[in-house]
Structures are given as C-alpha cells and as structure tokens.
C-alpha positions in Angstrom: -27.9 28.5 -73.8 -29.2 25.2 -73.9 -27.9 22.5 -71.7 -26.5 20.5 -74.5 -24.7 23.3 -76.0 -23.2 24.1 -72.5 -21.9 20.5 -72.0 -20.4 20.5 -75.4 -18.7 23.8 -74.6 -17.4 22.3 -71.2 -15.9 19.3 -72.9 -13.9 21.4 -75.6 -12.6 23.5 -72.6 -11.5 20.4 -70.9 -10.1 18.9 -73.8 -7.9 22.0 -74.3 -6.8 22.0 -70.5 -5.8 18.4 -70.5 -3.3 17.5 -72.9 -2.3 13.9 -73.5 1.1 12.9 -72.5 2.6 9.9 -74.3 4.6 7.5 -72.0 7.8 7.7 -74.2 7.8 11.7 -73.5 7.0 11.5 -69.7 9.8 11.6 -67.3 9.2 11.4 -63.5 10.6 14.4 -61.9 13.8 13.6 -59.9 13.6 13.9 -56.2 16.7 13.9 -54.1 17.0 11.3 -51.4 17.2 14.2 -48.7 14.0 15.8 -50.0 12.3 12.3 -50.0 13.3 11.7 -46.3 12.4 15.1 -45.2 8.8 14.8 -46.6 8.6 11.2 -45.1 9.6 12.8 -41.6 7.1 15.4 -42.1 4.2 13.0 -42.7 5.5 10.9 -39.8 5.3 14.0 -37.6 2.0 15.0 -38.6 0.6 11.4 -38.0 2.0 11.2 -34.6 0.7 14.5 -33.8 -2.8 13.5 -34.9 -2.3 10.2 -33.0 -1.5 12.0 -29.9 -4.3 14.6 -30.2 -6.9 11.7 -30.6 -5.4 9.9 -27.5 -5.8 13.1 -25.4 -9.4 13.6 -26.7 -10.2 10.1 -26.0 -9.0 10.4 -22.5 -10.5 13.6 -21.9 -14.1 12.4 -23.0 -13.4 9.0 -21.2 -12.9 11.3 -17.9 -16.3 13.2 -18.7 -18.1 10.1 -18.9 -16.7 8.6 -15.5 -18.0 11.9 -13.9 -21.5 11.5 -15.0 
C-alpha cells in the first residue's frame, strides 16, 4: 500500500468518525448543581493532596541536603 493511498484511507475513516454538529442542534448536557459542586470538591481535594505531597517531598529532600 502506498503512502498516499494509506493517508487518503485514513482521512476517509476520520471523516466518517467525526460527524459535524451544527450549532443550532447542539445542546449542552445539563449538569445538576449538586454534581457540579461534587466534581469541584473532588478536584480541590486532589489539588490539596498534590500540594501536601509536594510540600512533604520538598521538606524531606531539604532534610537530606542539610545532612550532607
């Protein structure tokens, strides 16, 4: 299979996969306020956990540097 025919075949597959959506027919899925707040809290908890892990690692590595 030549490179050109392979690329053409790929683009045809992509066109079939990605269908165009007209703005007038697109509706954003409704998300309840409770779901939105729950998701926000999860993200905030993950960010806080990441921040704390980073602080612990920084303190731990700082302790190693002082010992040397």
